[in-house]
N, C-alpha and C positions, 0 to 999 in steps of 0.2 A: 543647638540643643533642642530636644523634643518639646520642652515647655514653651519654646518660642514659636513653634509651629501652630498656626491657627487651624483648627479642625472644626468643621461644621457638620459632621456626620453623627454618630451615636453619642458623642461627647458633649456635655453641656457643663461648662466650667463656671457658669453663673450661679450664684446662690439664689434660690427661689423657695419661698415658703409654701407649704401646703400642696406640694406636687407629689406625684407617685413615682418619681425617679428613684432608681437605686443609687444610693450614695456610696462612692468608692473613695477612700482616703488612702493615699500612699505617703508614708513617712520616709524621707530620704535626706541625704546631705551630699555636698560636693566632694567630700572626702571618702564617701562610700564606694568601694570598688565594684560592688554588685548592683548598685542602684540603677545605673543606666540600662543594664540588660533587663532588670525587673520591670522598669518603666516601659521599655520596648515591648516586652511580652504582654503587659497589661493593655497598652494602647492597641497593639495588633489584635488582641483577643476581643476587645469591646468595639472596635471600629466597624465591624460588619453588621452591627445591630441597626435598627431603625433610628432615625434622628430623635433626640430627646429622651432616650431610655435611661441614661446615666447622668449623675451629677458627680463629676470627677474633680477631686482636689488633691493637690500636691503640697505637702508641708515639709519645709526645710527645717530640720530639727535644730540646726545651728542658729537660725533666725527666730524660731518659735519653740524653744525648749519646753515652755509651759504646756503647749498642745500635746507634745509627746508624753509628758508627765500625766496630763489629764486622761489620756487614752491608755496609759500603762505600757507604753512602748519603750522597750529597753534595747532592742537590736534593730539593725537596718539591713536591707530594706524591709519594711513591714507594710502590708496592704490589708486594709480593713474593709469588709463588705458586710453590711447588715449585722454588726456585732461579732462577726467571725474575723479572725486574723490569720494571716500566713506570713511567715518571715523567711526571707531569702528570695531566690528566683523561682517564682511559681510556674507550674506547668499550666498551660491554657485550660486543661480540663479541671484543674483545681479552681481556677477563677470562675469557670462556668458553673461549677457546683455551688460555689459561694453565692453567685448571682441568683441562681435558681432558688437557693435556700432563702435569700433575702426577699425575693418576689413572693414566695409562699408565705413567709412571715407577714409581709405587707398585706396580702390578701386575707389572711386570718384576722389581722387587725381590723380590716375594713368590715368584716362580717360579724364582728363582736358587738 
């Protein structure tokens, strides 16, 4: 499974405070038929970036239902980037737009 693959490129799955990484959270479960493909699209889209650009988290809603509830997630797979969410198998272009939007929002927050 893709979660078990160690990646040292654009993905940073370690939690770190106070950094400027774009946080991407994917909600999934083992019984979700579309989750493996959505995860593959997500990983393929972000892996071409420079190291340390993203903080990538995968949340299994069966193991952490309170996390899905806290984020207001009702359907799987759901990918959240910078307060925006997409449900289903996203197009790479959609992920890129969400990432760019999150980066712009982060920059605006820095300049305020």
